[in-house]
ROVO-725135 format. One record per atom (N, C-alpha, C): x, y, z; residue in three letters. Coordinates in Angstrom, 1 decimal, padded with zeros to 4 digits. Example, Ala and Ser with C-alpha at 12.3 -4.5 7.8 and 13.67 -1.06 7.14 Angstrom:
BEGIN
<node c1="013.2" c2="-005.7" c3="007.8" residuo="ALA"/>
<node c1="012.3" c2="-004.5" c3="007.8" residuo="ALA"/>
<node c1="013.2" c2="-003.3" c3="007.8" residuo="ALA"/>
<node c1="012.8" c2="-002.2" c3="007.1" residuo="SER"/>
<node c1="013.7" c2="-001.1" c3="007.1" residuo="SER"/>
<node c1="012.9" c2="000.0" c3="007.9" residuo="SER"/>
END
This chain:
BEGIN
<node c1="000.0" c2="-012.8" c3="011.7" residuo="UNK"/>
<node c1="-000.7" c2="-011.8" c3="011.1" residuo="UNK"/>
<node c1="-000.7" c2="-010.6" c3="012.0" residuo="UNK"/>
<node c1="-000.5" c2="-009.4" c3="011.4" residuo="UNK"/>
<node c1="-000.5" c2="-008.2" c3="012.2" residuo="UNK"/>
<node c1="-001.9" c2="-007.6" c3="012.4" residuo="UNK"/>
<node c1="-002.3" c2="-007.4" c3="013.7" residuo="UNK"/>
<node c1="-003.6" c2="-006.8" c3="013.9" residuo="UNK"/>
<node c1="-003.8" c2="-005.4" c3="013.4" residuo="UNK"/>
<node c1="-002.7" c2="-004.7" c3="013.1" residuo="UNK"/>
<node c1="-002.8" c2="-003.3" c3="012.7" residuo="UNK"/>
<node c1="-002.9" c2="-003.2" c3="011.2" residuo="UNK"/>
<node c1="-002.0" c2="-003.9" c3="010.5" residuo="UNK"/>
<node c1="-001.9" c2="-003.8" c3="009.0" residuo="UNK"/>
<node c1="-002.2" c2="-005.0" c3="008.2" residuo="UNK"/>
<node c1="-002.3" c2="-006.2" c3="008.9" residuo="UNK"/>
<node c1="-002.7" c2="-007.4" c3="008.2" residuo="UNK"/>
<node c1="-001.5" c2="-008.2" c3="007.6" residuo="UNK"/>
<node c1="-000.3" c2="-007.7" c3="007.8" residuo="UNK"/>
<node c1="000.9" c2="-008.3" c3="007.2" residuo="UNK"/>
<node c1="001.1" c2="-009.7" c3="007.9" residuo="UNK"/>
<node c1="001.4" c2="-010.7" c3="007.0" residuo="UNK"/>
<node c1="001.6" c2="-012.0" c3="007.6" residuo="UNK"/>
<node c1="003.1" c2="-012.4" c3="007.6" residuo="UNK"/>
<node c1="003.5" c2="-013.0" c3="008.7" residuo="UNK"/>
<node c1="004.8" c2="-013.5" c3="008.9" residuo="UNK"/>
<node c1="004.8" c2="-014.7" c3="009.8" residuo="UNK"/>
<node c1="005.4" c2="-015.8" c3="009.5" residuo="UNK"/>
<node c1="005.4" c2="-016.9" c3="010.3" residuo="UNK"/>
<node c1="006.3" c2="-016.7" c3="011.5" residuo="UNK"/>
<node c1="005.8" c2="-017.1" c3="012.7" residuo="UNK"/>
<node c1="006.5" c2="-017.0" c3="013.9" residuo="UNK"/>
<node c1="006.8" c2="-018.4" c3="014.5" residuo="UNK"/>
<node c1="007.9" c2="-018.5" c3="015.2" residuo="UNK"/>
<node c1="008.1" c2="-019.8" c3="015.9" residuo="UNK"/>
<node c1="007.4" c2="-019.7" c3="017.3" residuo="UNK"/>
<node c1="007.1" c2="-020.8" c3="017.9" residuo="UNK"/>
<node c1="006.4" c2="-020.8" c3="019.2" residuo="UNK"/>
<node c1="007.2" c2="-020.0" c3="020.3" residuo="UNK"/>
<node c1="008.5" c2="-020.0" c3="020.2" residuo="UNK"/>
<node c1="009.3" c2="-019.4" c3="021.3" residuo="UNK"/>
<node c1="009.3" c2="-017.9" c3="021.2" residuo="UNK"/>
<node c1="008.9" c2="-017.3" c3="020.0" residuo="UNK"/>
<node c1="008.8" c2="-015.9" c3="019.9" residuo="UNK"/>
<node c1="007.6" c2="-015.3" c3="020.6" residuo="UNK"/>
<node c1="007.8" c2="-014.6" c3="021.6" residuo="UNK"/>
<node c1="006.7" c2="-014.1" c3="022.5" residuo="UNK"/>
<node c1="006.2" c2="-012.7" c3="022.2" residuo="UNK"/>
<node c1="007.0" c2="-012.0" c3="021.3" residuo="UNK"/>
<node c1="006.6" c2="-010.6" c3="021.0" residuo="UNK"/>
<node c1="006.3" c2="-010.5" c3="019.5" residuo="UNK"/>
<node c1="005.2" c2="-009.9" c3="019.2" residuo="UNK"/>
<node c1="004.8" c2="-009.6" c3="017.8" residuo="UNK"/>
<node c1="005.5" c2="-008.3" c3="017.4" residuo="UNK"/>
<node c1="006.4" c2="-008.4" c3="016.4" residuo="UNK"/>
<node c1="007.1" c2="-007.2" c3="015.9" residuo="UNK"/>
<node c1="006.9" c2="-007.2" c3="014.4" residuo="UNK"/>
<node c1="006.0" c2="-006.3" c3="013.9" residuo="UNK"/>
<node c1="005.6" c2="-006.2" c3="012.5" residuo="UNK"/>
<node c1="006.7" c2="-005.5" c3="011.7" residuo="UNK"/>
<node c1="007.2" c2="-006.2" c3="010.7" residuo="UNK"/>
<node c1="008.2" c2="-005.6" c3="009.8" residuo="UNK"/>
<node c1="007.6" c2="-004.5" c3="008.9" residuo="UNK"/>
<node c1="006.2" c2="-004.6" c3="008.7" residuo="UNK"/>
<node c1="005.6" c2="-003.7" c3="007.8" residuo="UNK"/>
<node c1="005.2" c2="-002.3" c3="008.4" residuo="UNK"/>
<node c1="004.5" c2="-002.4" c3="009.6" residuo="UNK"/>
<node c1="004.0" c2="-001.2" c3="010.2" residuo="UNK"/>
<node c1="004.7" c2="-000.9" c3="011.6" residuo="UNK"/>
<node c1="005.6" c2="-001.7" c3="012.0" residuo="UNK"/>
<node c1="006.4" c2="-001.5" c3="013.2" residuo="UNK"/>
<node c1="005.6" c2="-001.6" c3="014.5" residuo="UNK"/>
<node c1="004.4" c2="-002.3" c3="014.5" residuo="UNK"/>
<node c1="003.7" c2="-002.5" c3="015.7" residuo="UNK"/>
<node c1="004.5" c2="-003.5" c3="016.5" residuo="UNK"/>
<node c1="004.6" c2="-003.2" c3="017.8" residuo="UNK"/>
<node c1="005.2" c2="-004.1" c3="018.8" residuo="UNK"/>
<node c1="004.2" c2="-004.4" c3="019.9" residuo="UNK"/>
<node c1="003.9" c2="-005.7" c3="020.1" residuo="UNK"/>
<node c1="002.9" c2="-006.1" c3="021.1" residuo="UNK"/>
<node c1="003.3" c2="-007.5" c3="021.5" residuo="UNK"/>
<node c1="002.9" c2="-007.8" c3="022.7" residuo="UNK"/>
<node c1="003.0" c2="-009.2" c3="023.2" residuo="UNK"/>
<node c1="002.2" c2="-010.1" c3="022.2" residuo="UNK"/>
<node c1="002.7" c2="-011.3" c3="022.0" residuo="UNK"/>
<node c1="002.1" c2="-012.2" c3="021.0" residuo="UNK"/>
<node c1="000.7" c2="-012.5" c3="021.3" residuo="UNK"/>
<node c1="000.4" c2="-012.7" c3="022.6" residuo="UNK"/>
<node c1="-001.0" c2="-013.1" c3="023.0" residuo="UNK"/>
<node c1="-001.9" c2="-011.9" c3="022.9" residuo="UNK"/>
<node c1="-001.4" c2="-010.7" c3="023.1" residuo="UNK"/>
<node c1="-002.2" c2="-009.5" c3="022.9" residuo="UNK"/>
<node c1="-002.5" c2="-009.3" c3="021.5" residuo="UNK"/>
<node c1="-001.6" c2="-009.5" c3="020.6" residuo="UNK"/>
<node c1="-001.8" c2="-009.3" c3="019.2" residuo="UNK"/>
<node c1="-002.8" c2="-010.3" c3="018.7" residuo="UNK"/>
<node c1="-002.7" c2="-011.6" c3="019.2" residuo="UNK"/>
<node c1="-003.7" c2="-012.6" c3="018.8" residuo="UNK"/>
<node c1="-005.1" c2="-012.2" c3="019.3" residuo="UNK"/>
<node c1="-005.2" c2="-011.7" c3="020.5" residuo="UNK"/>
<node c1="-006.5" c2="-011.3" c3="021.1" residuo="UNK"/>
<node c1="-007.1" c2="-010.1" c3="020.2" residuo="UNK"/>
<node c1="-006.2" c2="-009.2" c3="019.8" residuo="UNK"/>
<node c1="-006.7" c2="-008.1" c3="018.9" residuo="UNK"/>
<node c1="-007.3" c2="-008.6" c3="017.6" residuo="UNK"/>
<node c1="-006.6" c2="-009.6" c3="017.0" residuo="UNK"/>
<node c1="-007.1" c2="-010.2" c3="015.7" residuo="UNK"/>
<node c1="-008.4" c2="-010.9" c3="016.0" residuo="UNK"/>
<node c1="-008.5" c2="-011.7" c3="017.1" residuo="UNK"/>
<node c1="-009.7" c2="-012.4" c3="017.5" residuo="UNK"/>
<node c1="-010.9" c2="-011.4" c3="017.6" residuo="UNK"/>
<node c1="-010.7" c2="-010.3" c3="018.3" residuo="UNK"/>
<node c1="-011.7" c2="-009.3" c3="018.5" residuo="UNK"/>
<node c1="-012.1" c2="-008.7" c3="017.2" residuo="UNK"/>
<node c1="-011.2" c2="-008.3" c3="016.4" residuo="UNK"/>
<node c1="-011.5" c2="-007.8" c3="015.1" residuo="UNK"/>
<node c1="-012.4" c2="-008.7" c3="014.3" residuo="UNK"/>
<node c1="-012.0" c2="-010.0" c3="014.3" residuo="UNK"/>
<node c1="-012.8" c2="-011.0" c3="013.5" residuo="UNK"/>
<node c1="-014.2" c2="-011.2" c3="014.1" residuo="UNK"/>
<node c1="-014.3" c2="-011.2" c3="015.4" residuo="UNK"/>
<node c1="-015.6" c2="-011.3" c3="016.1" residuo="UNK"/>
<node c1="-016.5" c2="-010.2" c3="015.7" residuo="UNK"/>
<node c1="-016.0" c2="-008.9" c3="015.7" residuo="UNK"/>
<node c1="-016.9" c2="-007.8" c3="015.4" residuo="UNK"/>
<node c1="-017.2" c2="-007.8" c3="013.9" residuo="UNK"/>
<node c1="-016.3" c2="-008.3" c3="013.0" residuo="UNK"/>
<node c1="-016.6" c2="-008.4" c3="011.6" residuo="UNK"/>
<node c1="-017.7" c2="-009.4" c3="011.4" residuo="UNK"/>
<node c1="-017.7" c2="-010.5" c3="012.1" residuo="UNK"/>
<node c1="-018.7" c2="-011.5" c3="011.9" residuo="UNK"/>
<node c1="-020.0" c2="-011.0" c3="012.4" residuo="UNK"/>
<node c1="-020.0" c2="-010.3" c3="013.5" residuo="UNK"/>
<node c1="-021.3" c2="-009.7" c3="014.1" residuo="UNK"/>
<node c1="-021.9" c2="-008.8" c3="013.0" residuo="UNK"/>
<node c1="-021.1" c2="-008.0" c3="012.4" residuo="UNK"/>
<node c1="-021.6" c2="-007.1" c3="011.3" residuo="UNK"/>
<node c1="-022.2" c2="-007.9" c3="010.2" residuo="UNK"/>
<node c1="-021.6" c2="-009.0" c3="009.8" residuo="UNK"/>
<node c1="-022.1" c2="-009.8" c3="008.7" residuo="UNK"/>
<node c1="-023.5" c2="-010.4" c3="009.1" residuo="UNK"/>
<node c1="-023.6" c2="-010.8" c3="010.3" residuo="UNK"/>
<node c1="-024.8" c2="-011.4" c3="010.8" residuo="UNK"/>
<node c1="-025.9" c2="-010.3" c3="010.8" residuo="UNK"/>
<node c1="-025.6" c2="-009.1" c3="011.2" residuo="UNK"/>
<node c1="-026.6" c2="-008.0" c3="011.2" residuo="UNK"/>
<node c1="-027.1" c2="-007.8" c3="009.8" residuo="UNK"/>
<node c1="-026.2" c2="-007.9" c3="008.8" residuo="UNK"/>
<node c1="-026.6" c2="-007.6" c3="007.4" residuo="UNK"/>
<node c1="-027.6" c2="-008.6" c3="006.9" residuo="UNK"/>
<node c1="-027.5" c2="-009.8" c3="007.4" residuo="UNK"/>
<node c1="-028.4" c2="-010.9" c3="007.0" residuo="UNK"/>
<node c1="-029.8" c2="-010.9" c3="007.6" residuo="UNK"/>
<node c1="-029.9" c2="-010.2" c3="008.7" residuo="UNK"/>
<node c1="-031.2" c2="-010.1" c3="009.4" residuo="UNK"/>
<node c1="-032.2" c2="-009.2" c3="008.7" residuo="UNK"/>
END
């Protein structure tokens, strides 16, 4: 999944660079995964705030 546009494409484990076919984002695979994790974390924090 692309952290910039959300486009999903399966990657093999040996592919170490995220290269989005949709928005042309190029990033290290681990960096792209960390970006998605961070976005998800902040989204969940906002959901929790709405419930309080």
